[in-house]
Backbone bond lengths (Angstrom), bond angles and torsions (degrees), N, CA, C in turn:
res aa  C-N    CA-C-N  psi(-1)  N-CA   C-N-CA  omega(-1)  CA-C   N-CA-C  phi
1 X - - - 1.445 - - 1.527 108.38 -
2 X 1.318 116.67 113.69 1.460 121.54 177.85 1.526 108.36 -83.88
3 X 1.327 115.82 123.14 1.461 122.16 -173.30 1.529 110.14 -116.23
4 X 1.322 115.41 139.50 1.454 122.37 174.18 1.520 108.14 -113.59
5 X 1.328 116.15 123.28 1.459 121.81 175.73 1.522 106.89 -110.44
6 X 1.321 115.17 116.88 1.457 123.06 -177.74 1.518 107.25 -116.78
7 X 1.329 117.19 138.99 1.464 118.78 179.58 1.521 110.93 -143.74
8 X 1.318 114.41 153.74 1.455 122.96 171.09 1.519 106.37 -121.97
9 X 1.326 117.00 129.24 1.457 120.21 -174.83 1.518 110.34 -137.52
10 X 1.311 117.08 122.42 1.458 121.74 179.62 1.525 111.77 -88.09
11 X 1.334 117.02 -43.53 1.466 121.01 -176.23 1.525 113.24 -116.04
12 X 1.335 117.13 5.90 1.460 121.29 -179.82 1.513 114.20 98.34
13 X 1.323 118.17 -10.32 1.464 121.57 -178.81 1.526 112.24 -61.75
14 X 1.317 115.70 -53.28 1.462 120.18 -175.16 1.526 110.71 -66.93
15 X 1.314 116.91 -33.86 1.469 120.07 176.75 1.525 110.36 -62.23
16 X 1.331 118.36 -41.90 1.474 121.24 178.06 1.527 111.09 -59.69
17 X 1.327 116.15 -43.98 1.467 119.84 179.89 1.527 109.48 -66.73
18 X 1.319 117.64 -41.47 1.469 121.36 178.47 1.523 111.07 -59.04
19 X 1.314 116.65 -42.84 1.470 120.68 179.17 1.523 111.47 -65.14
20 X 1.322 117.35 -36.45 1.473 120.48 176.70 1.528 110.76 -66.19
21 X 1.323 116.65 -42.31 1.471 120.65 178.79 1.529 110.30 -66.21
22 X 1.309 116.93 -38.70 1.462 121.79 178.58 1.532 110.85 -55.49
23 X 1.321 117.67 -37.80 1.468 121.39 179.42 1.523 112.11 -60.68
24 X 1.322 117.18 -27.31 1.472 121.29 177.99 1.530 110.10 -70.30
25 X 1.321 117.27 -37.01 1.461 121.48 -173.63 1.522 113.27 -97.14
26 X 1.317 117.93 -23.89 1.456 122.08 174.70 1.500 114.92 59.12
27 X 1.334 115.13 -141.76 1.461 120.35 -171.76 1.518 114.51 -69.13
28 X 1.329 118.23 -7.91 1.461 119.83 174.65 1.527 110.98 -90.35
29 X 1.334 116.46 19.79 1.459 120.93 -179.39 1.519 110.37 -135.36
30 X 1.314 114.37 151.84 1.457 122.16 170.42 1.518 107.03 -114.41
31 X 1.322 116.80 136.95 1.460 123.79 -178.68 1.522 107.93 -119.09
32 X 1.339 116.30 118.13 1.460 120.10 -175.97 1.526 111.64 -143.70
33 X 1.335 116.58 145.01 1.466 118.30 170.53 1.528 108.88 -67.20
34 X 1.311 116.35 151.17 1.460 121.03 -174.74 1.529 112.19 -56.14
35 X 1.334 117.28 -31.82 1.462 120.43 179.72 1.530 112.61 -65.00
36 X 1.316 117.16 -22.73 1.465 121.13 -177.88 1.534 112.72 -110.36
37 X 1.306 117.06 1.84 1.466 120.96 -173.80 1.526 111.71 -71.59
38 X 1.336 115.58 136.41 1.463 119.57 177.19 1.526 110.55 -80.00
39 X 1.304 115.75 170.13 1.461 119.53 170.43 1.527 106.76 -58.93
40 X 1.311 118.32 140.14 1.465 120.70 -172.52 1.525 115.53 -80.85
41 X 1.300 118.79 11.03 1.464 121.48 -173.12 1.528 114.68 -60.98
42 X 1.326 118.57 -30.40 1.460 121.16 -175.83 1.531 114.09 -90.42
43 X 1.304 117.09 11.29 1.462 121.38 -177.01 1.519 110.73 -116.30
44 X 1.352 114.49 150.75 1.461 121.12 179.13 1.526 112.06 -86.54
45 X 1.315 116.34 -27.72 1.459 122.10 -174.29 1.524 108.45 -144.81
46 X 1.333 115.97 135.08 1.454 121.52 -177.98 1.528 108.54 -119.05
47 X 1.320 115.86 128.45 1.465 122.29 175.78 1.524 106.50 -117.17
48 X 1.327 116.67 126.65 1.458 120.92 -176.13 1.524 109.70 -124.91
49 X 1.324 115.14 126.39 1.459 121.39 179.00 1.513 111.35 -116.52
50 X 1.321 115.81 146.87 1.453 120.28 -176.69 1.518 111.09 -151.41
51 X 1.317 114.89 162.74 1.455 121.24 170.19 1.522 106.72 -96.27
52 X 1.300 116.00 140.40 1.462 121.06 -177.26 1.524 109.14 -75.62
53 X 1.318 114.36 126.85 1.459 122.41 178.45 1.524 108.28 -128.87
54 X 1.302 116.27 114.12 1.471 122.00 178.62 1.531 111.91 55.61
55 X 1.322 116.24 41.80 1.462 120.88 173.91 1.509 116.31 81.17
56 X 1.325 117.86 17.26 1.455 120.99 177.47 1.527 108.59 -159.51
57 X 1.315 116.58 -171.95 1.464 121.18 176.76 1.518 110.21 -68.20
58 X 1.326 115.97 149.47 1.461 120.20 175.17 1.529 109.69 -60.90
59 X 1.313 117.14 163.61 1.480 122.66 -173.15 1.534 113.29 -58.76
60 X 1.331 118.00 -42.83 1.474 119.90 -179.42 1.532 110.39 -61.23
61 X 1.324 115.86 -41.38 1.462 119.46 -179.62 1.523 110.98 -69.62
62 X 1.312 117.29 -39.27 1.462 120.12 177.26 1.525 110.38 -54.39
63 X 1.323 116.24 -46.13 1.471 120.40 -179.11 1.523 111.06 -64.53
64 X 1.322 117.59 -38.98 1.464 119.78 179.61 1.532 110.87 -68.07
65 X 1.319 117.02 -42.01 1.464 119.89 179.82 1.524 111.40 -57.70
66 X 1.309 116.77 -34.76 1.465 121.54 -177.50 1.524 112.99 -67.32
67 X 1.333 119.03 -22.98 1.472 119.95 -177.14 1.525 113.16 -90.97
68 X 1.308 118.16 -6.66 1.470 121.02 -179.28 1.524 108.70 -78.39
69 X 1.343 115.88 131.58 1.459 121.80 -178.63 1.523 110.38 -133.78
70 X 1.317 116.86 136.37 1.466 123.01 170.92 1.528 113.66 55.24
71 X 1.310 117.64 43.60 1.466 121.71 -177.93 1.519 110.85 -132.40
72 X 1.331 116.44 150.36 1.462 118.49 163.31 1.529 107.68 -73.67
73 X 1.319 115.96 134.12 1.460 122.18 -175.84 1.523 108.86 -132.49
74 X 1.321 116.26 138.48 1.466 121.18 171.15 1.521 107.30 -120.60
75 X 1.314 115.59 146.78 1.456 121.55 -179.66 1.517 110.30 -117.44
76 X 1.328 115.35 145.87 1.459 120.13 169.38 1.519 107.65 -140.47
77 X 1.327 115.32 154.70 1.456 119.32 -174.80 1.519 111.17 -151.65
78 X 1.330 113.89 162.03 1.456 121.61 171.48 1.522 107.41 -126.77
79 X 1.332 115.46 149.01 1.456 119.94 179.55 1.512 109.79 -155.61
80 X 1.307 116.11 161.35 1.454 121.17 179.84 1.511 113.51 -76.47
81 X 1.321 117.09 -23.80 1.463 121.52 179.54 1.534 109.96 -76.10
82 X 1.302 115.32 173.39 1.466 119.66 178.33 1.525 110.06 -72.06
83 X 1.325 118.40 138.94 1.466 121.18 -174.98 1.527 114.10 -68.78
84 X 1.321 117.21 -17.50 1.466 119.54 177.87 1.532 111.91 -97.94
85 X 1.326 116.74 13.70 1.464 121.34 -178.40 1.528 111.53 -83.47
86 X 1.310 114.85 162.26 1.463 120.64 174.56 1.534 109.93 -61.98
87 X 1.325 116.73 -37.17 1.462 121.56 178.60 1.537 110.82 -59.83
88 X 1.321 117.07 -42.18 1.467 120.65 179.15 1.527 110.61 -63.43
89 X 1.326 116.54 -47.26 1.472 120.69 -179.54 1.527 111.12 -62.12
90 X 1.323 116.42 -44.16 1.470 118.59 -179.00 1.524 110.87 -69.68
91 X 1.328 118.42 -30.91 1.468 121.24 177.82 1.528 110.83 -63.45
92 X 1.324 117.05 -42.66 1.468 120.40 176.68 1.526 110.96 -64.71
93 X 1.317 115.50 -43.59 1.473 120.33 179.66 1.529 110.54 -62.68
94 X 1.327 116.61 -43.41 1.464 120.49 179.80 1.523 111.07 -63.53
95 X 1.321 117.44 -39.86 1.465 120.57 178.36 1.530 110.83 -66.69
96 X 1.323 116.77 -42.12 1.470 120.60 179.97 1.529 111.29 -61.22
97 X 1.316 117.24 -26.88 1.467 120.93 179.98 1.533 112.00 -65.51
98 X 1.333 118.40 -16.86 1.463 121.01 177.27 1.526 111.90 -78.86
99 X 1.326 117.00 -13.11 1.461 120.73 178.52 1.525 110.47 -76.85
100 X 1.316 115.73 139.77 1.452 121.88 173.66 1.525 109.02 -63.53
101 X 1.320 117.02 148.20 1.470 121.10 -177.83 1.529 113.26 -66.52
102 X 1.343 117.82 -11.26 1.466 120.55 177.24 1.533 111.78 -75.29
103 X 1.311 116.98 -12.95 1.456 121.42 -179.82 1.523 110.39 -87.54
104 X 1.321 114.85 161.73 1.456 121.40 177.51 1.529 108.14 -120.85
105 X 1.330 116.76 120.88 1.459 120.60 178.40 1.520 108.57 -76.64
106 X 1.332 115.88 115.25 1.465 121.91 -174.07 1.523 113.35 -93.24
107 X 1.327 117.88 -12.41 1.454 120.51 179.33 1.510 111.41 160.61
108 X 1.325 115.23 166.86 1.463 121.14 179.68 1.521 110.04 -142.49
109 X 1.332 114.25 158.40 1.455 121.75 174.49 1.523 107.20 -150.40
110 X 1.328 116.56 141.57 1.458 120.76 175.94 1.516 109.39 -144.22
111 X 1.317 116.23 141.80 1.460 120.49 176.31 1.521 109.84 -142.56
112 X 1.289 114.22 164.60 1.451 120.14 179.50 1.518 110.21 -74.84
113 X 1.321 115.69 151.87 1.456 121.13 176.65 1.516 109.94 -151.17
114 X 1.306 114.61 159.43 1.470 118.81 -178.75 1.522 110.32 -61.41
115 X 1.317 114.62 149.86 1.458 122.25 -178.92 1.525 108.55 -96.25
116 X 1.303 115.57 141.49 1.459 121.31 177.66 1.533 109.02 -54.00
117 X 1.337 118.22 123.99 1.470 120.94 -179.53 1.533 113.65 -55.24
118 X 1.333 117.43 -32.03 1.466 120.44 177.62 1.524 110.80 -63.33
119 X 1.327 116.19 -37.59 1.460 120.62 178.86 1.531 110.80 -68.96
120 X 1.315 116.48 -41.76 1.472 119.88 177.02 1.521 110.04 -59.22
121 X 1.318 116.65 -41.12 1.470 120.06 178.87 1.528 110.91 -63.18
122 X 1.326 116.85 -39.07 1.468 119.91 175.94 1.530 110.60 -61.57
123 X 1.331 116.66 -42.35 1.463 120.67 179.47 1.530 110.64 -62.92
124 X 1.323 116.55 -38.21 1.473 121.10 179.80 1.521 111.78 -65.02
125 X 1.313 116.34 -29.18 1.463 120.71 -177.94 1.527 113.48 -88.31
126 X 1.315 117.36 -1.62 1.469 120.50 179.68 1.521 110.11 -81.11
127 X 1.327 116.98 148.62 1.467 119.63 176.85 1.526 110.24 -62.42
128 X 1.313 116.07 150.49 1.462 121.89 -175.71 1.513 115.04 -56.05
129 X 1.337 117.88 -26.20 1.464 119.98 -179.19 1.532 113.16 -88.40
130 X 1.321 117.44 -0.98 1.475 120.84 178.22 1.531 108.76 -72.27
131 X 1.345 118.07 140.63 1.472 119.89 -177.54 1.532 115.15 -62.24
132 X 1.333 117.87 -18.32 1.465 120.60 179.58 1.527 113.14 -111.77
133 X 1.303 116.75 12.36 1.469 120.57 -179.77 1.527 110.15 -59.95
134 X 1.309 116.10 148.61 1.470 122.79 -177.03 1.528 110.12 -78.61
135 X 1.318 115.80 86.60 1.462 121.52 175.63 1.530 108.89 -77.56
136 X 1.317 118.35 165.54 1.472 119.36 176.48 1.540 112.17 -57.92
137 X 1.328 117.34 -37.83 1.474 120.47 178.32 1.530 110.81 -63.85
138 X 1.314 116.04 -43.88 1.471 119.62 178.96 1.523 110.60 -65.63
139 X 1.308 117.53 -40.72 1.467 120.31 179.42 1.534 110.36 -61.29
140 X 1.312 117.07 -35.87 1.466 120.90 176.96 1.537 109.89 -66.39
141 X 1.332 116.92 -41.82 1.467 120.86 178.33 1.526 109.77 -64.63
142 X 1.326 117.78 -41.55 1.461 120.73 178.35 1.526 110.49 -59.97
143 X 1.334 115.48 -40.38 1.463 120.56 179.46 1.534 110.33 -63.73
144 X 1.336 117.15 -43.76 1.470 121.07 177.67 1.528 110.69 -65.18
145 X 1.312 116.24 -40.65 1.469 121.07 -178.54 1.528 111.20 -62.30
146 X 1.325 117.14 -29.92 1.468 121.00 -176.70 1.528 112.91 -62.75
147 X 1.323 117.79 -19.24 1.468 120.68 179.42 1.532 112.69 -92.64
148 X 1.318 117.16 6.77 1.464 121.78 -177.78 1.530 110.40 -117.61
149 X 1.324 117.58 158.69 1.454 126.87 -6.21 1.524 110.87 -69.86
150 X 1.322 114.41 137.42 1.456 120.44 178.97 1.530 109.33 -104.95
151 X 1.319 116.70 -176.55 1.474 120.83 -177.76 1.521 111.55 -58.08
152 X 1.314 116.92 -37.79 1.461 120.63 178.79 1.535 111.40 -63.55
153 X 1.334 116.63 -42.05 1.468 120.78 177.64 1.527 110.72 -62.89
154 X 1.333 116.49 -43.97 1.464 120.50 -178.28 1.524 110.78 -66.63
155 X 1.331 116.91 -39.07 1.466 120.53 176.11 1.525 110.73 -64.31
156 X 1.325 117.06 -39.92 1.472 120.69 178.89 1.529 110.08 -64.62
157 X 1.321 117.79 -41.72 1.466 120.82 177.63 1.526 110.52 -61.09
158 X 1.332 115.90 -43.82 1.466 119.36 179.02 1.530 111.25 -63.73
159 X 1.319 117.65 -38.67 1.469 120.63 178.91 1.525 110.88 -64.11
160 X 1.328 117.18 -45.30 1.468 120.83 179.40 1.521 110.06 -61.18
161 X 1.323 116.90 -46.36 1.464 119.31 -176.65 1.526 112.64 -76.81
162 X 1.311 118.65 -22.73 1.466 120.53 170.90 1.521 109.20 -65.93
163 X 1.326 117.42 -43.48 1.472 120.79 177.06 1.525 110.74 -61.11
164 X 1.322 117.02 -44.57 1.469 120.25 179.59 1.529 109.99 -62.46
165 X 1.324 117.22 -45.22 1.472 121.10 179.36 1.525 111.00 -62.20
166 X 1.325 117.04 -44.53 1.460 120.28 178.89 1.519 111.51 -61.18
167 X 1.309 116.95 -36.87 1.456 121.40 177.12 1.527 110.08 -63.23
168 X 1.320 116.98 -44.65 1.461 120.86 176.58 1.514 111.36 -60.87
169 X 1.327 116.36 -46.38 1.459 120.71 -178.96 1.521 111.49 -60.82
170 X 1.331 116.79 -41.02 1.468 121.00 178.79 1.525 110.87 -64.55
171 X 1.315 117.19 -42.18 1.466 121.29 178.57 1.522 110.36 -63.30
172 X 1.323 116.53 -41.84 1.471 120.64 179.31 1.523 110.91 -62.42
173 X 1.344 117.16 -41.54 1.475 120.75 179.52 1.520 111.16 -65.83
174 X 1.327 116.76 -33.10 1.466 120.59 -177.95 1.521 112.11 -87.99
175 X 1.340 116.48 -8.71 1.452 119.87 178.70 1.516 113.75 73.76
176 X 1.321 117.58 25.38 1.467 121.58 179.48 1.522 109.39 -96.18
177 X 1.331 116.03 160.57 1.450 119.73 -174.01 1.509 117.35 -100.33
178 X 1.304 120.59 -28.88 1.462 120.94 -172.74 1.521 111.59 -102.61
179 X 1.305 114.38 143.65 1.453 122.08 179.50 1.524 108.29 -96.00
180 X 1.319 116.37 136.97 1.461 119.79 174.03 1.506 107.79 -120.08
181 X 1.313 115.52 148.70 1.464 120.00 178.68 1.504 108.96 -127.52
182 X 1.333 114.37 156.75 1.456 118.36 179.02 1.493 110.82 -99.22
């Protein structure tokens, strides 16, 4: 199974996760930033990683997701919010909506990552009644986010993508066509 791993990374978070996932697939995978990614036609499986921007994939990733056709696709992301939050779940769902319906979503993964310091500064300059203003609670979350992705996050990403890969391998051995995920 020839795999393409494409990522967009603003602060290096998503690149770290992409590199961890790449270790699962090894030499049967290509790892490229979205700016250098080829059309996905020559690959059996496409993995796309992005940083969450305004509740969905960043613009470069959105455009790449739109060109994928008739492929199993898995998504992974990093964000400043907590990975078990409603915002994280909706961000993955919103990004998946950019995929053509001919594709099959094979799985997802999301973890926390540090926030661009320029963005934090913008939040600090917002009036207190703004929905994104830097409250003490948010500043604490930003501080926690700065230590991610950590080894635990990278191990979790590898575990998720090992399961996805094993599922593909099992389907290939059985000669079946559709991928299922848990």
